[in-house]
C-alpha positions in Angstrom: 40.2 -47.6 -21.2 40.9 -50.4 -23.4 38.6 -50.6 -26.5 37.2 -54.1 -27.2 36.0 -54.9 -30.6 32.2 -56.0 -30.4 32.6 -57.7 -33.8 35.7 -59.8 -32.9 33.7 -60.9 -29.6 30.9 -62.0 -31.9 33.5 -63.8 -34.3 35.0 -65.9 -31.4 31.7 -67.0 -30.1 30.7 -67.8 -33.1 33.5 -70.1 -33.6 33.1 -71.5 -30.2 29.4 -72.4 -30.8 30.4 -74.0 -34.1 33.2 -76.1 -32.2 30.9 -77.2 -30.0 28.3 -78.3 -32.4 31.0 -80.4 -34.0 31.6 -82.1 -30.7 28.0 -82.8 -30.0 27.8 -84.2 -33.6 30.5 -86.7 -33.1 29.2 -87.5 -29.5 25.8 -88.5 -31.0 27.2 -91.0 -33.5 27.4 -88.5 -36.3 30.8 -89.4 -37.2 31.8 -88.8 -40.9 28.6 -86.3 -41.3 29.6 -82.8 -42.6 28.3 -80.3 -40.3 27.2 -77.1 -41.9 28.3 -74.1 -39.5 26.4 -70.7 -39.5 28.1 -67.4 -39.5 26.4 -66.4 -36.6 29.0 -63.3 -36.4 27.9 -62.0 -39.7 24.5 -62.2 -38.8 24.5 -60.7 -35.5 23.1 -57.2 -34.8 26.1 -56.4 -32.5 28.2 -55.2 -35.3 25.9 -52.2 -35.2 27.0 -51.1 -32.0 29.0 -47.7 -31.9 32.4 -47.6 -31.0 33.9 -46.4 -27.7 34.5 -42.6 -29.2 30.9 -42.7 -30.8 29.3 -43.9 -27.6 31.6 -41.1 -25.6 30.2 -38.5 -27.9 26.4 -39.8 -27.4 26.9 -39.7 -23.8 28.1 -36.2 -23.9 25.6 -35.2 -25.9 22.8 -36.3 -23.6 24.8 -34.9 -20.5 24.8 -31.5 -22.2 20.9 -31.7 -23.0 20.3 -32.9 -19.3 22.1 -29.6 -17.9 20.4 -27.5 -20.6 17.1 -28.7 -19.4 18.0 -28.4 -15.5 19.1 -24.8 -16.3 16.0 -24.0 -17.7 13.9 -25.5 -15.0 16.0 -23.5 -12.5 15.5 -20.3 -14.4 11.7 -20.9 -14.8 11.7 -21.4 -11.1 13.5 -18.3 -10.3 11.5 -16.3 -12.3 8.0 -17.6 -10.6 9.4 -17.0 -7.7 10.6 -13.4 -8.3 7.4 -12.6 -9.5 5.4 -14.2 -6.5 7.7 -11.8 -4.6 6.7 -8.9 -6.5 3.3 -9.5 -6.4 3.2 -10.1 -2.5 5.4 -6.7 -2.2 2.9 -4.8 -4.2 -0.1 -6.0 -2.0 1.8 -5.4 1.1 2.6 -1.8 0.0 -1.1 -1.2 -1.3 -2.3 -2.4 2.0 0.0 -0.2 4.0 -1.1 2.7 1.9 -4.6 2.4 2.5 -4.1 2.0 6.0 -2.2 5.2 6.1 -4.9 6.7 4.3 -7.6 5.5 6.7 -5.6 6.5 9.7 -5.1 10.1 8.4 -8.8 10.4 7.6 -9.7 9.3 11.3 -6.9 11.7 12.7 -8.2 14.7 10.6 -11.8 13.6 11.6 -10.9 13.6 15.3 -9.2 16.8 15.0 -12.2 18.6 13.4 -14.6 17.1 16.2 -12.4 18.3 18.9 -12.4 21.8 17.4 -16.1 21.7 17.1 -16.4 20.7 20.5 -14.1 23.3 21.7 -15.7 26.0 19.9 -19.4 25.0 21.2 -17.7 25.3 24.7 -16.0 28.6 24.1 -19.4 29.7 23.0 -21.3 28.1 25.7 -18.8 29.8 28.2 -19.2 33.5 26.5 -21.6 35.6 28.4 -24.8 37.0 26.4 -24.7 40.2 24.8 -27.3 42.3 25.8 -28.6 44.4 22.8 -31.9 45.4 21.4 -33.2 44.3 17.9 -32.8 48.0 16.6 -29.0 47.9 17.8 -28.7 44.5 15.9 -30.0 45.9 12.9 -27.9 49.1 13.1 -24.8 46.7 13.5 -26.0 44.7 10.8 -26.1 47.9 8.4 -22.6 48.8 9.5 -21.4 45.5 8.3 -23.3 44.8 5.4 -23.7 48.1 3.8 -26.5 50.2 2.8 -26.5 48.6 -0.8 -27.2 45.3 0.2 -28.9 45.9 3.8 -32.7 45.8 2.9 -32.1 42.4 1.1 -30.3 41.2 4.2 -32.7 42.6 6.5 -35.5 41.1 4.6 -34.2 37.6 5.0 -33.1 38.1 8.5 -36.7 39.3 9.6 -38.4 36.2 8.1 -35.6 33.8 9.5 -35.4 35.0 13.3 -37.2 38.2 13.8 -33.9 39.8 14.7 -33.3 37.3 17.6 -29.5 36.4 17.3 -30.6 33.5 20.0 -33.5 32.2 17.9 -33.3 28.5 17.8 -35.6 26.1 15.3 -36.8 23.4 17.8 -37.2 20.8 14.8 -33.8 21.7 13.0 -31.6 22.8 15.3 -31.0 26.0 12.9 -29.5 29.0 15.1 -29.1 32.7 15.0 -30.2 35.8 12.9 -29.4 33.9 9.7 -30.7 30.3 11.0 -27.2 28.5 10.4 -27.6 24.8 10.0 -26.1 23.8 12.1 -25.5 26.8 14.4 -21.8 25.6 14.9 -21.1 26.4 11.3 -20.7 30.1 12.5 -17.7 29.1 14.5 -15.7 29.7 11.3 -16.4 33.5 11.9 -15.8 33.6 15.7 -15.9 31.3 18.7 -18.4 33.5 20.1 -21.1 32.9 17.4 -23.6 31.8 19.9 -23.3 35.0 21.8 -22.4 37.6 19.5 -24.6 39.0 16.8 -21.6 40.5 15.0 -20.2 37.4 14.4 -23.5 35.9 13.1 -24.0 38.8 10.9 -20.2 38.1 9.3 -21.0 34.8 8.9 -24.5 35.4 7.3 -23.2 37.9 4.8 -20.2 35.5 3.9 -22.4 32.9 3.4 -24.7 35.0 1.0 -21.6 36.3 -1.1 -20.5 33.2 -1.8 -23.5 31.2 -2.5 -25.7 33.7 -4.2 -23.2 36.4 -5.1 -24.8 38.9 -2.6 -27.5 39.3 -0.1 -29.8 40.3 -2.9 -29.4 37.3 -4.8 -29.9 35.3 -1.5 -33.3 37.4 -1.1 -34.4 36.8 -4.9 -33.9 32.7 -4.2 -35.7 33.0 -0.7 -38.8 34.8 -2.4 -39.1 32.0 -5.0 -37.9 29.0 -2.3 -38.8 30.4 1.0 -35.4 29.2 2.1 -31.8 29.9 1.4 
């Protein structure tokens, strides 16, 4: 690229203007008068215009700044997109985990209900065992043991009168120890509705786990009239 001196152009232009002024003066009848010329080239600001090399440097700097700003904008946009994607993935994972948890709970509930219904059906299908209250008491003594039998017997006497088919019409409690609901005794055997031995085993385990022993349960019963 050919470099052109701006100041040179200004000087040439000033010279031309001076010449034209002189011609105009002659044409208007001012022959013989001295015409004062103005050094336009010396007064112009064009002399302050940078040279070609300086202009190129300034242009390069502006270009680098623009590139840097564009890169910064791209980086910020990329970071924002990555953060949005991370949040979206976290939300999706959380929703999936919650859905799986609910599905597992629903499945567990369904299986428990099926097991309860199956136990109830088995109990209803089992034949009733024909035993006398005395025989049930003897059976209870053999299961509970002499040390705790009196306390166990006192509770059963007041709860069911040793009737293993006793049903509380208002609450639905059932059996010798009046389990509420009666289906709880399925944990001791599917024949909980018809077998007094199953009811005695469940009742003994309940008293031991909740009160420490049948006598502990009897002590509570005497104060509250339930256990």
